Wavefront OBJ file of the C-alpha trace (Angstrom):
o trace
v 6.820 58.684 -65.609
v 3.289 59.303 -66.791
v 4.016 58.193 -70.353
v 5.629 54.909 -69.277
v 2.608 54.162 -67.075
v 0.285 54.836 -70.027
v 2.457 52.638 -72.230
v 2.253 49.801 -69.669
v -1.546 50.062 -69.487
v -1.825 50.172 -73.281
v 0.455 47.119 -73.574
v -1.659 45.229 -70.980
v -4.870 45.999 -72.897
v -3.415 44.902 -76.250
v -2.030 41.710 -74.690
v -5.375 40.850 -73.059
v -7.205 41.344 -76.372
v -4.751 39.031 -78.130
v -5.205 36.379 -75.428
v -9.025 36.599 -75.654
v -8.943 36.220 -79.428
v -6.587 33.246 -79.186
v -8.968 31.427 -76.834
v -11.887 31.550 -79.271
v -11.900 28.728 -81.830
v -11.264 30.105 -85.279
v -13.711 28.026 -87.295
v -14.716 29.537 -90.597
v -17.615 27.634 -92.133
v -19.488 28.578 -95.260
v -23.195 29.344 -95.130
v -24.387 25.806 -95.895
v -21.995 24.250 -93.386
v -23.248 26.609 -90.654
v -26.833 25.593 -91.491
v -25.901 21.896 -91.201
v -24.126 22.580 -87.894
v -27.205 24.363 -86.495
v -29.480 21.541 -87.653
v -27.294 18.926 -85.965
v -27.350 20.974 -82.765
v -31.093 20.213 -82.540
v -30.383 16.488 -82.116
v -28.964 14.868 -79.015
v -26.111 12.411 -79.085
v -27.424 8.945 -79.957
v -30.263 10.223 -82.178
v -30.865 8.080 -85.260
v -30.320 10.172 -88.399
v -30.500 9.787 -92.160
v -27.708 11.823 -93.759
v -27.538 12.483 -97.498
v -24.087 13.549 -98.647
v -23.230 15.845 -101.548
v -22.234 12.831 -103.657
v -25.858 11.631 -103.160
v -24.881 8.664 -100.999
v -27.034 7.887 -97.966
v -25.794 7.245 -94.441
v -27.941 5.937 -91.594
v -26.760 5.883 -88.012
v -26.600 7.366 -84.551
v -25.183 10.810 -83.977
v -21.889 10.690 -82.105
v -19.441 13.415 -81.135
v -20.046 16.848 -82.682
v -17.019 19.120 -83.141
v -16.771 22.658 -84.580
v -15.720 21.312 -88.011
v -17.305 17.862 -88.246
v -19.467 15.219 -86.600
v -19.374 11.461 -86.114
v -22.054 9.014 -87.180
v -22.151 5.459 -85.817
v -23.374 2.952 -88.396
v -25.812 0.785 -86.433
v -25.367 -2.233 -88.724
v -21.582 -2.443 -88.782
v -20.897 -0.541 -85.532
v -18.263 1.618 -87.209
v -17.871 5.348 -86.712
v -17.467 7.686 -89.652
v -16.520 11.358 -89.468
v -18.189 13.810 -91.850
v -17.418 17.471 -92.479
v -20.427 19.798 -92.388
v -19.664 20.940 -95.942
v -20.019 17.342 -97.226
v -23.657 17.033 -96.064
v -26.537 17.720 -98.437
v -29.451 17.054 -96.053
v -30.308 15.670 -92.636
v -33.529 13.867 -91.746
v -34.739 12.620 -88.427
v -34.298 8.910 -87.997
v -37.933 7.971 -87.589
v -37.265 5.185 -90.081
v -37.370 1.696 -88.636
v -34.208 -0.345 -89.101
v -34.188 -4.099 -88.693
v -32.148 -6.929 -90.222
v -30.387 -4.603 -92.639
v -33.642 -3.267 -94.077
v -34.588 0.350 -93.554
v -38.243 1.225 -93.893
v -38.920 4.706 -95.176
v -42.297 4.792 -93.416
v -42.304 6.816 -90.216
v -43.720 5.091 -87.141
v -46.843 7.236 -87.209
v -47.967 5.447 -90.399
v -47.664 2.019 -88.795
v -50.150 2.806 -85.996
v -53.242 3.299 -88.236
v -52.180 0.280 -90.284
v -52.016 -1.830 -87.108
v -55.442 -0.578 -86.003
v -56.968 -1.497 -89.366
v -55.334 -4.932 -89.252
v -56.688 -5.630 -85.754
v -60.164 -4.408 -86.746
v -60.101 -6.616 -89.834
v -59.030 -9.600 -87.731
v -61.805 -8.988 -85.206
v -64.353 -8.464 -87.995
v -63.219 -11.630 -89.731
v -63.469 -13.558 -86.457
v -67.034 -12.346 -85.905
v -68.069 -13.346 -89.444
v -66.412 -16.750 -89.088
v -68.390 -17.565 -85.928
v -71.774 -16.911 -87.584
l 1 2 3 4 5 6 7 8 9 10 11 12 13 14 15 16 17 18 19 20 21 22 23 24 25 26 27 28 29 30 31 32 33 34 35 36 37 38 39 40 41 42 43 44 45 46 47 48 49 50 51 52 53 54 55 56 57 58 59 60 61 62 63 64 65 66 67 68 69 70 71 72 73 74 75 76 77 78 79 80 81 82 83 84 85 86 87 88 89 90 91 92 93 94 95 96 97 98 99 100 101 102 103 104 105 106 107 108 109 110 111 112 113 114 115 116 117 118 119 120 121 122 123 124 125 126 127 128 129 130 131 132
């Protein structure tokens, strides 16, 4: 009776290991795809991103649903969602670019602030000279 009890315990352990392994998602990504996945994990859903694909095409949009194998990007101009595999992505940049009327400025917002300050100072200086 001792050997059948041991066999039952051994069978229960093997079965529990198989169940635990079946519950874990079996996603095998290459090194670059894992790097892309970790980079995307830094951004929250709805973040504006500039994605460059391996075929050198550019995609601009908001980050949507992120899955173990891919992610969705919502094109803000056409309001269509596209799904991209991590392996298809060459680079990811933060979407600090300003998008308006179909034109995407490559200047980050931090460059516009000093430019605005200089423009206001020039306007005030020009107004002072014009009144003299």
